[in-house]
C-alpha positions as CSV (number, residue, x, y, z in Angstrom):
1,Q,0.0,0.0,0.0
2,V,1.3,3.4,-1.0
3,Q,1.7,5.9,1.8
4,L,2.6,9.6,1.3
5,V,3.7,11.8,4.1
6,E,4.0,15.6,3.7
7,S,6.1,17.8,5.9
8,G,7.5,21.3,6.0
9,G,4.4,23.5,6.4
10,G,4.3,26.4,8.8
11,L,3.7,30.1,9.2
12,V,5.6,32.5,6.9
13,Q,5.3,36.1,6.2
14,P,4.3,37.4,2.7
15,G,7.2,37.3,0.4
16,G,8.8,34.4,2.3
17,S,9.6,30.9,1.3
18,L,8.9,27.4,2.4
19,R,9.9,23.9,1.2
20,L,7.5,21.1,1.5
21,S,8.5,17.4,1.3
22,C,6.4,14.4,0.2
23,T,7.9,11.1,1.0
24,A,6.4,8.0,-0.6
25,S,6.6,4.4,0.6
26,G,5.1,1.2,-0.7
27,L,5.5,2.1,-4.3
28,T,5.4,-1.0,-6.5
29,Y,6.1,0.7,-9.9
30,T,9.5,1.9,-11.0
31,S,8.0,5.1,-12.3
32,Y,5.9,7.4,-10.2
33,A,4.2,10.8,-10.5
34,I,3.4,13.1,-7.6
35,G,1.0,15.9,-7.7
36,W,0.7,18.7,-5.3
37,F,-2.7,20.2,-4.3
38,R,-3.8,22.8,-1.9
39,Q,-7.1,23.6,-0.3
40,A,-8.1,26.8,1.4
41,P,-11.0,27.0,3.8
42,G,-14.3,27.0,2.0
43,K,-12.6,26.4,-1.4
44,E,-12.2,23.4,-3.7
45,R,-9.0,21.5,-3.8
46,E,-6.7,23.1,-6.4
47,G,-4.1,21.1,-8.3
48,I,-0.8,23.1,-8.5
49,S,1.9,20.9,-9.9
50,C,2.9,17.4,-11.0
51,T,6.3,15.9,-11.5
52,S,7.3,12.4,-12.6
53,D,10.4,10.7,-13.8
54,V,8.9,10.0,-17.2
55,N,7.8,13.5,-18.1
56,S,10.4,15.9,-19.5
57,R,9.3,18.7,-17.2
58,P,6.9,19.3,-14.3
59,Y,3.6,21.0,-14.8
60,Y,2.4,24.0,-12.8
61,A,-0.8,25.8,-12.4
62,D,-0.9,29.4,-13.6
63,S,-1.4,30.5,-10.0
64,V,2.0,29.3,-8.9
65,R,4.1,29.2,-12.1
66,G,7.3,31.2,-11.6
67,R,7.1,31.1,-7.8
68,F,6.9,27.3,-7.0
69,T,9.2,24.6,-8.3
70,T,9.4,20.9,-7.7
71,S,12.4,18.7,-7.4
72,R,12.9,15.0,-6.8
73,D,15.2,12.7,-4.8
74,D,14.3,9.4,-6.4
75,S,16.7,7.5,-4.2
76,N,14.6,8.4,-1.2
77,K,11.3,8.6,-3.1
78,T,10.9,12.2,-2.0
79,V,9.4,15.1,-4.0
80,Y,9.9,18.7,-2.9
81,L,7.8,21.7,-3.5
82,Q,9.9,24.9,-3.1
83,M,7.5,27.8,-2.6
84,N,8.9,31.3,-3.0
85,D,7.4,34.8,-2.9
86,L,4.5,33.4,-0.9
87,R,1.3,35.4,-0.7
88,P,-1.7,35.3,1.7
89,D,-3.8,33.6,-0.9
90,D,-1.3,30.7,-0.9
91,T,-2.6,29.8,2.6
92,G,-4.2,26.4,2.8
93,V,-3.6,22.7,3.5
94,Y,-1.1,21.3,1.0
95,F,-1.4,17.7,-0.1
96,C,0.7,15.4,-2.2
97,A,-0.9,12.6,-4.2
98,S,0.2,9.7,-6.4
99,D,-1.0,9.7,-10.0
100,R,-2.8,6.5,-10.7
101,Y,-1.2,6.2,-14.1
102,H,2.4,6.9,-13.0
103,F,2.9,9.9,-15.2
104,C,1.8,13.5,-15.3
105,S,-0.8,14.6,-17.8
106,S,-0.6,18.2,-19.0
107,L,-4.4,18.2,-19.5
108,Q,-5.4,16.4,-16.3
109,F,-2.7,17.0,-13.7
110,Q,-5.0,19.4,-11.8
111,Q,-7.9,16.9,-11.5
112,P,-8.1,15.1,-8.1
113,E,-9.6,12.1,-9.8
114,R,-6.3,11.5,-11.5
115,Y,-4.7,10.5,-8.2
116,D,-5.4,7.5,-6.1
117,E,-3.3,7.9,-3.0
118,W,-3.1,11.0,-0.8
119,G,-1.1,12.3,2.1
120,Q,-2.6,13.7,5.2
121,G,-1.7,17.3,4.3
122,T,0.4,20.0,5.9
123,Q,-0.8,23.5,6.8
124,V,0.8,26.5,5.2
125,T,-0.2,29.9,6.5
126,V,1.1,33.1,4.9
127,S,0.4,36.1,7.1
128,S,2.1,39.1,8.6
């Protein structure tokens, strides 16, 4: 059974940075794709990025492109989400999820139905 554990959330001032981690265990496929989502209170879950070892590049939502980047440590099955220039509207619970097809889809990476395993989430609060 795949398990995903996020860490690295916290409170940060506007303009600050945070790095989230998502560590996967129980993966049975050589290739894997990890998506990042976030959910603010009262809002729908928003897909913000996807990275895999079979795609040539990660995909990002317009809302975070240029500020957020992903990186991977495949030896430790860990994916990082580096978040820079954080804004108050970046506040929310951040989740990582495993793509059920083991690659990122440029058209579907923001759709929660694309993912079959989810972490428990980590809170990010951007406030002065």
